[in-house]
C-alpha positions as a Python dict, from the first residue, in 0.01 Angstrom:
ca = {
    (1, 'M'): (0, 0, 0),
    (2, 'L'): (139, 19, 364),
    (3, 'P'): (-123, 39, 689),
    (4, 'R'): (-153, 378, 853),
    (5, 'V'): (125, 483, 1106),
    (6, 'R'): (71, 345, 1436),
    (7, 'L'): (227, 493, 1758),
    (8, 'A'): (239, 377, 2099),
    (9, 'I'): (149, 673, 2338),
    (10, 'T'): (273, 629, 2663),
    (11, 'L'): (70, 832, 2970),
    (12, 'G'): (358, 920, 3196),
    (13, 'D'): (376, 1002, 3557),
    (14, 'P'): (-22, 924, 3654),
    (15, 'R'): (-17, 1196, 3894),
    (16, 'G'): (98, 1471, 3661),
    (17, 'I'): (-65, 1609, 3360),
    (18, 'G'): (27, 1338, 3118),
    (19, 'P'): (-335, 1168, 3102),
    (20, 'E'): (-485, 1504, 3064),
    (21, 'I'): (-286, 1623, 2781),
    (22, 'V'): (-301, 1303, 2609),
    (23, 'A'): (-692, 1314, 2608),
    (24, 'A'): (-687, 1663, 2501),
    (25, 'A'): (-434, 1560, 2204),
    (26, 'L'): (-705, 1274, 2113),
    (27, 'R'): (-977, 1534, 2040),
    (28, 'D'): (-762, 1737, 1821),
    (29, 'S'): (-889, 1719, 1444),
    (30, 'R'): (-509, 1677, 1315),
    (31, 'V'): (-424, 1417, 1547),
    (32, 'L'): (-725, 1221, 1462),
    (33, 'A'): (-624, 1233, 1100),
    (34, 'A'): (-254, 1172, 1127),
    (35, 'P'): (-193, 798, 1290),
    (36, 'D'): (-338, 533, 1491),
    (37, 'L'): (-282, 534, 1846),
    (38, 'L'): (-236, 295, 2093),
    (39, 'L'): (-248, 407, 2439),
    (40, 'V'): (-17, 249, 2729),
    (41, 'G'): (-16, 313, 3098),
    (42, 'P'): (-213, 198, 3403),
    (43, 'R'): (-576, 178, 3447),
    (44, 'G'): (-731, 474, 3650),
    (45, 'T'): (-606, 735, 3456),
    (46, 'G'): (-940, 847, 3323),
    (47, 'L'): (-858, 684, 2995),
    (48, 'M'): (-928, 377, 2801),
    (49, 'V'): (-584, 231, 2754),
    (50, 'D'): (-521, -29, 2519),
    (51, 'E'): (-206, -202, 2685),
    (52, 'V'): (-279, -204, 3051),
    (53, 'I'): (30, -169, 3291),
    (54, 'G'): (-118, -210, 3660),
    (55, 'E'): (-366, -30, 3852),
    (56, 'W'): (-340, 359, 3942),
    (57, 'T'): (-538, 510, 4234),
    (58, 'A'): (-534, 834, 4350),
    (59, 'G'): (-321, 893, 4654),
    (60, 'Q'): (-75, 617, 4555),
    (61, 'S'): (300, 703, 4644),
    (62, 'A'): (546, 862, 4431),
    (63, 'A'): (752, 517, 4399),
    (64, 'D'): (423, 361, 4276),
    (65, 'A'): (381, 633, 4007),
    (66, 'G'): (769, 593, 3895),
    (67, 'R'): (713, 236, 3909),
    (68, 'L'): (412, 232, 3687),
    (69, 'A'): (554, 494, 3446),
    (70, 'G'): (912, 300, 3396),
    (71, 'L'): (687, -28, 3299),
    (72, 'T'): (500, 179, 3096),
    (73, 'V'): (790, 311, 2886),
    (74, 'D'): (942, -52, 2897),
    (75, 'R'): (641, -180, 2754),
    (76, 'A'): (625, 99, 2464),
    (77, 'I'): (1003, 29, 2384),
    (78, 'T'): (898, -352, 2356),
    (79, 'L'): (609, -276, 2088),
    (80, 'A'): (834, -80, 1897),
    (81, 'Q'): (1110, -332, 1848),
    (82, 'D'): (867, -598, 1768),
    (83, 'A'): (707, -379, 1520),
    (84, 'V'): (380, -357, 1645),
    (85, 'V'): (408, 22, 1639),
    (86, 'D'): (599, 271, 1429),
    (87, 'G'): (746, 498, 1692),
    (88, 'L'): (700, 636, 2082),
    (89, 'V'): (539, 952, 2206),
    (90, 'T'): (616, 981, 2553),
    (91, 'A'): (399, 1171, 2835),
    (92, 'P'): (642, 1346, 3103),
    (93, 'L'): (831, 1150, 3360),
    (94, 'D'): (884, 1287, 3742),
    (95, 'K'): (1263, 1162, 3761),
    (96, 'H'): (1245, 1145, 4113),
    (97, 'A'): (981, 906, 4154),
    (98, 'L'): (1109, 680, 3849),
    (99, 'H'): (1416, 632, 4074),
    (100, 'A'): (1202, 569, 4349),
    (101, 'G'): (1023, 305, 4196),
    (102, 'G'): (1336, 156, 4087),
    (103, 'Y'): (1429, 277, 3761),
    (104, 'D'): (1785, 411, 3804),
    (105, 'F'): (1787, 643, 3499),
    (106, 'P'): (1759, 1051, 3490),
    (107, 'G'): (1496, 1043, 3209),
    (108, 'H'): (1340, 864, 2920),
    (109, 'T'): (1685, 951, 2686),
    (110, 'E'): (1891, 757, 2889),
    (111, 'L'): (1627, 459, 2958),
    (112, 'L'): (1582, 418, 2584),
    (113, 'A'): (1963, 385, 2514),
    (114, 'A'): (1998, 136, 2746),
    (115, 'R'): (1725, -56, 2636),
    (116, 'T'): (1810, -54, 2284),
    (117, 'G'): (2178, -67, 2299),
    (118, 'R'): (2216, 260, 2068),
    (119, 'S'): (2429, 559, 2085),
    (120, 'V'): (2142, 855, 2110),
    (121, 'A'): (2115, 1193, 2149),
    (122, 'M'): (1851, 1421, 2306),
    (123, 'M'): (1732, 1700, 2060),
    (124, 'L'): (1459, 1977, 2118),
    (125, 'A'): (1356, 2067, 1766),
    (126, 'A'): (1120, 2352, 1714),
    (127, 'T'): (814, 2279, 1472),
    (128, 'R'): (816, 2609, 1304),
    (129, 'P'): (1006, 2914, 1269),
    (130, 'A'): (967, 3170, 1537),
    (131, 'P'): (833, 3498, 1459),
    (132, 'G'): (1055, 3696, 1244),
    (133, 'T'): (1307, 3428, 1197),
    (134, 'V'): (1351, 3177, 898),
    (135, 'N'): (1467, 2851, 1053),
    (136, 'P'): (1302, 2639, 1292),
    (137, 'L'): (1540, 2587, 1583),
    (138, 'R'): (1670, 2257, 1672),
    (139, 'V'): (1907, 2196, 1978),
    (140, 'V'): (2086, 1881, 2060),
    (141, 'L'): (2258, 1808, 2368),
    (142, 'A'): (2647, 1702, 2416),
    (143, 'T'): (2616, 1603, 2760),
    (144, 'T'): (2258, 1555, 2923),
    (145, 'H'): (2128, 1538, 3286),
    (146, 'I'): (2434, 1563, 3522),
    (147, 'A'): (2548, 1855, 3753),
    (148, 'L'): (2709, 2162, 3593),
    (149, 'R'): (3035, 2071, 3799),
    (150, 'D'): (3065, 1771, 3600),
    (151, 'V'): (3044, 1892, 3248),
    (152, 'P'): (3390, 1991, 3214),
    (153, 'D'): (3489, 1613, 3216),
    (154, 'A'): (3213, 1488, 3069),
    (155, 'L'): (3242, 1702, 2758),
    (156, 'T'): (3515, 1487, 2593),
    (157, 'A'): (3594, 1497, 2218),
    (158, 'D'): (3445, 1137, 2216),
    (159, 'A'): (3121, 1273, 2345),
    (160, 'I'): (3116, 1568, 2089),
    (161, 'A'): (3192, 1324, 1802),
    (162, 'R'): (2894, 1085, 1909),
    (163, 'A'): (2678, 1377, 1902),
    (164, 'A'): (2795, 1510, 1579),
    (165, 'D'): (2765, 1140, 1424),
    (166, 'V'): (2386, 1088, 1560),
    (167, 'T'): (2262, 1478, 1489),
    (168, 'R'): (2413, 1453, 1150),
    (169, 'N'): (2241, 1104, 1054),
    (170, 'G'): (1908, 1226, 1221),
    (171, 'L'): (1894, 1543, 1004),
    (172, 'R'): (1943, 1325, 696),
    (173, 'D'): (1698, 1046, 766),
    (174, 'W'): (1444, 1169, 969),
    (175, 'F'): (1432, 1554, 871),
    (176, 'R'): (1540, 1506, 492),
    (177, 'I'): (1811, 1765, 534),
    (178, 'P'): (2082, 1625, 271),
    (179, 'E'): (2373, 1811, 395),
    (180, 'P'): (2301, 1958, 757),
    (181, 'R'): (2484, 2255, 893),
    (182, 'I'): (2568, 2179, 1241),
    (183, 'A'): (2724, 2450, 1494),
    (184, 'L'): (2894, 2379, 1805),
    (185, 'C'): (2805, 2594, 2088),
    (186, 'A'): (3102, 2684, 2297),
    (187, 'L'): (3155, 2611, 2669),
    (188, 'N'): (3250, 2964, 2816),
    (189, 'P'): (3161, 3297, 2760),
    (190, 'H'): (3271, 3442, 2407),
    (191, 'A'): (3420, 3078, 2340),
    (192, 'G'): (3667, 3147, 2610),
    (193, 'D'): (3757, 3492, 2471),
    (194, 'G'): (4126, 3380, 2388),
    (195, 'G'): (4182, 3193, 2718),
    (196, 'R'): (4076, 3467, 2952),
    (197, 'F'): (3779, 3277, 3038),
    (198, 'G'): (3889, 2918, 3010),
    (199, 'R'): (4122, 2719, 2774),
    (200, 'E'): (3835, 2461, 2689),
    (201, 'D'): (3681, 2639, 2359),
    (202, 'D'): (4047, 2669, 2230),
    (203, 'D'): (4206, 2338, 2348),
    (204, 'L'): (3924, 2104, 2313),
    (205, 'L'): (3608, 2214, 2108),
    (206, 'T'): (3794, 2402, 1826),
    (207, 'P'): (4000, 2089, 1722),
    (208, 'T'): (3709, 1865, 1774),
    (209, 'A'): (3462, 2054, 1563),
    (210, 'R'): (3712, 2084, 1274),
    (211, 'E'): (3750, 1695, 1305),
    (212, 'C'): (3393, 1616, 1314),
    (213, 'G'): (3277, 1875, 1056),
    (214, 'L'): (3116, 2122, 1262),
    (215, 'L'): (3087, 2460, 1274),
    (216, 'G'): (3238, 2671, 1571),
    (217, 'P'): (3252, 2687, 1825),
    (218, 'F'): (3037, 2995, 1851),
    (219, 'P'): (2955, 3201, 2194),
    (220, 'A'): (2604, 3083, 2347),
    (221, 'D'): (2508, 3431, 2303),
    (222, 'T'): (2475, 3437, 1939),
    (223, 'V'): (2489, 3091, 1824),
    (224, 'F'): (2104, 3020, 1877),
    (225, 'V'): (2007, 3336, 1704),
    (226, 'R'): (2231, 3265, 1393),
    (227, 'A'): (2069, 2896, 1352),
    (228, 'M'): (1721, 3076, 1377),
    (229, 'R'): (1806, 3312, 1114),
    (230, 'G'): (1906, 3049, 882),
    (231, 'A'): (2289, 2983, 926),
    (232, 'F'): (2257, 2637, 1069),
    (233, 'D'): (2013, 2319, 1079),
    (234, 'A'): (2117, 2249, 1429),
    (235, 'V'): (2335, 2356, 1738),
    (236, 'I'): (2495, 2096, 1931),
    (237, 'A'): (2510, 2258, 2311),
    (238, 'P'): (2793, 2128, 2545),
    (239, 'Y'): (2532, 2108, 2845),
    (240, 'H'): (2161, 2104, 2965),
    (241, 'D'): (2069, 2415, 3029),
    (242, 'V'): (2248, 2668, 2790),
    (243, 'G'): (2051, 2426, 2549),
    (244, 'M'): (1726, 2392, 2690),
    (245, 'T'): (1690, 2740, 2787),
    (246, 'A'): (1752, 2871, 2403),
    (247, 'I'): (1504, 2625, 2255),
    (248, 'K'): (1214, 2688, 2546),
    (249, 'V'): (1242, 3059, 2528),
    (250, 'A'): (1231, 3048, 2160),
    (251, 'S'): (974, 2785, 2096),
    (252, 'F'): (807, 2695, 2416),
    (253, 'G'): (480, 2488, 2344),
    (254, 'S'): (584, 2432, 1976),
    (255, 'A'): (917, 2240, 2074),
    (256, 'V'): (915, 1840, 2073),
    (257, 'N'): (1202, 1631, 2229),
    (258, 'V'): (1289, 1389, 1981),
    (259, 'T'): (1578, 1121, 2062),
    (260, 'L'): (1788, 1073, 1791),
    (261, 'G'): (1978, 759, 1707),
    (262, 'L'): (1682, 495, 1753),
    (263, 'P'): (1561, 263, 1565),
    (264, 'F'): (1218, 392, 1587),
    (265, 'P'): (1139, 735, 1613),
    (266, 'R'): (1052, 879, 2010),
    (267, 'T'): (917, 1222, 2079),
    (268, 'S'): (770, 1381, 2392),
    (269, 'P'): (647, 1750, 2476),
    (270, 'D'): (879, 2013, 2583),
    (271, 'H'): (765, 2031, 2911),
    (272, 'G'): (740, 1812, 3256),
    (273, 'T'): (490, 1661, 3462),
    (274, 'A'): (354, 1989, 3616),
    (275, 'I'): (207, 1788, 3915),
    (276, 'D'): (89, 2125, 4080),
    (277, 'I'): (-152, 2186, 3812),
    (278, 'A'): (-261, 1831, 3716),
    (279, 'G'): (-623, 1752, 3725),
    (280, 'Q'): (-730, 2171, 3701),
    (281, 'G'): (-824, 2150, 3307),
    (282, 'I'): (-558, 2412, 3272),
    (283, 'A'): (-265, 2221, 3090),
    (284, 'D'): (-190, 2309, 2745),
    (285, 'P'): (-158, 2015, 2534),
    (286, 'S'): (-2, 2190, 2228),
    (287, 'S'): (362, 2009, 2270),
    (288, 'M'): (168, 1695, 2295),
    (289, 'I'): (4, 1731, 1984),
    (290, 'E'): (310, 1845, 1840),
    (291, 'A'): (527, 1553, 1964),
    (292, 'I'): (257, 1334, 1828),
    (293, 'L'): (249, 1483, 1441),
    (294, 'L'): (603, 1493, 1438),
    (295, 'C'): (643, 1146, 1543),
    (296, 'A'): (378, 1024, 1301),
    (297, 'A'): (565, 1206, 986),
    (298, 'I'): (905, 1080, 1068),
    (299, 'A'): (768, 758, 1052),
    (300, 'R'): (564, 800, 757),
    (301, 'E'): (872, 953, 542),
    (302, 'S'): (1177, 772, 707),
    (303, 'G'): (1140, 405, 600),
    (304, 'T'): (1156, 273, 984),
    (305, 'R'): (767, 190, 954),
    (306, 'R'): (650, -205, 988),
    (307, 'T'): (551, -358, 662),
}
């Protein structure tokens, strides 16, 4: 018999709400019944940490917080690569602090890709259908944390093809969808309207979708609704905000960030550090709870577990 699923939980930026939403999740009966949890982070966060990464004292600099957060993620990745844990759940990072602390990555996704050498994709996945719909919305990004002006250059046929491959494999292996139906969201309003609003959808997205076995491209103002009504299992979005806005409006608090393409599951909440409300006792742990439960389910059912 395999042992219980074991997950590493990183505490994120110690100035933010990460430690308190982790603490709240540890009191949830569903979390207590699911995986064994190994907490990774610095001392001084108010939690009993299993893998100690330095010391944190209130009032330290943002750079100190970013360095400790980055070291914490690095340690958790090593634990997963060494099969000490079956997956990672990461509390939010502050990107500016991470950079100031010596980590030149926009966020977790890029750091995980660099450390594992894998082609990955960022997916926000609802854990249940929104009221009045039948399908949980899943959104994958073809480009991630870049300026909007840089999107047309970064949105290449290769970028779309990589996202399509990683998404298809992730839906099959981690979500048990044998034949995923994946839609491509258009770049321009009304999918370019025959070239009136740009040629990218006709000249790039349409032939690439055909070559990659994707459906579309479909306009952004309808494709996500169609997915929620059951037409598609996931939508690949051309840039960050069009995809993230859709999933967060539809499922904020019950959606989970999943890094597809890794040799182990990694999930995180669908929100940031919320430093402005940290320590006030009002942070909602719902998405962290969902992230833990989803990571445990993927590890348990996907065949990626340690033996």
